VEXMARDO-916456 format. One record per residue (C-alpha): z, x, y. Coordinates in steps of 0.001 Angstrom, whole numbers, padded with zeros to 6 digits, always signed. Layout:
ZXY/...
//
This chain:
+074884+175607+096532/+076170+173049+099085/+075827+170184+096622/+078238+169186+093903/+076932+169287+090347/+075947+165808+089181/+077531+166375+085779/+081002+166215+087366/+080258+163099+089412/+081743+160451+087041/+084995+162387+086726/+085221+162893+090482/+084529+159216+091117/+087272+158258+088675/+089734+160632+090342/+088846+159206+093755/+089435+155660+092459/+092808+156715+091050/+093737+158467+094291/+092753+155408+096333/+094775+153117+094046/+097788+155421+094361/+097422+155434+098146/+097319+151623+098217/+100362+151452+095968/+102220+153819+098270/+101322+151611+101246/+102659+148598+099346/+105893+150436+098570/+106261+151302+102255/+105698+147647+103140/+108310+146401+100691/+110766+149061+101867/+110221+148106+105503/+110638+144440+104631/+113859+145194+102787/+115204+147082+105802/+114200+144228+108106/+115989+141663+105979/+119269+143536+105761/+122074+142295+107995/+121541+144947+110636/+120992+144346+114323/+117773+146077+115250/+116577+146389+118806/+112883+145714+119389/+110910+148743+120546/+110689+149401+124268/+107288+149089+125978/+107110+152897+126070/+107817+153163+122338/+105211+150489+121632/+102604+152289+123739/+103387+155586+121993/+103061+153918+118574/+099698+152362+119507/+098441+155737+120719/+099486+157328+117418/+097503+154663+115567/+094440+155410+117695/+094834+159113+116951/+095286+158521+113203/+092920+155778+111999/+093914+156318+108347/+097474+155279+109224/+096163+152185+111019/+094151+151306+107909/+097249+151617+105719/+099178+149361+108100/+096362+146787+107976/+096467+146846+104187/+100242+146514+104205/+100046+143605+106628/+097448+141962+104389/+099971+142077+101536/+102381+140070+103674/+099782+137732+105205/+099046+135876+101990/+096733+133233+103460/+094820+135606+105740/+095823+133705+108885/+096768+136841+110816/+100413+135794+110876/+103282+136469+108514/+105170+133259+107870/+108676+132768+106538/+107108+131552+103282/+105186+134833+102951/+108358+136869+103354/+110239+134563+100968/+107539+135030+098311/+107666+138807+098657/+111457+138826+098587/+111331+136825+095365/+109051+139472+093856/+111482+142260+094781/+114494+140300+093544/+116002+138943+096758/+117049+135312+096862/+117503+133848+100320/+116739+130439+101692/+113979+129894+104275/+116755+129101+106763/+118349+132508+106199/+114983+134214+106560/+114105+132471+109801/+117310+133652+111507/
//
């Protein structure tokens, strides 16, 4: 009685694949939204050391959120170097319809 019936397994696997794809899409939307906010002409203060420490602790407490952030970062880090370059941001901006020069982006 603790086991799932095998007859439902293909349907459950398909639903899990769809759920996982939707979760990845949501992470991508969050990434694009964050990028859009970052590229707007708004002065944003970097987080304080205390805010950074609190954020890192939240990531340790919620590994699923850390995984989503890693996946979002991977969308930006197109060559897998571990760094997001101006060219990476420019390519993503082009996809979402923004047109700015590399000079504007590097400001």
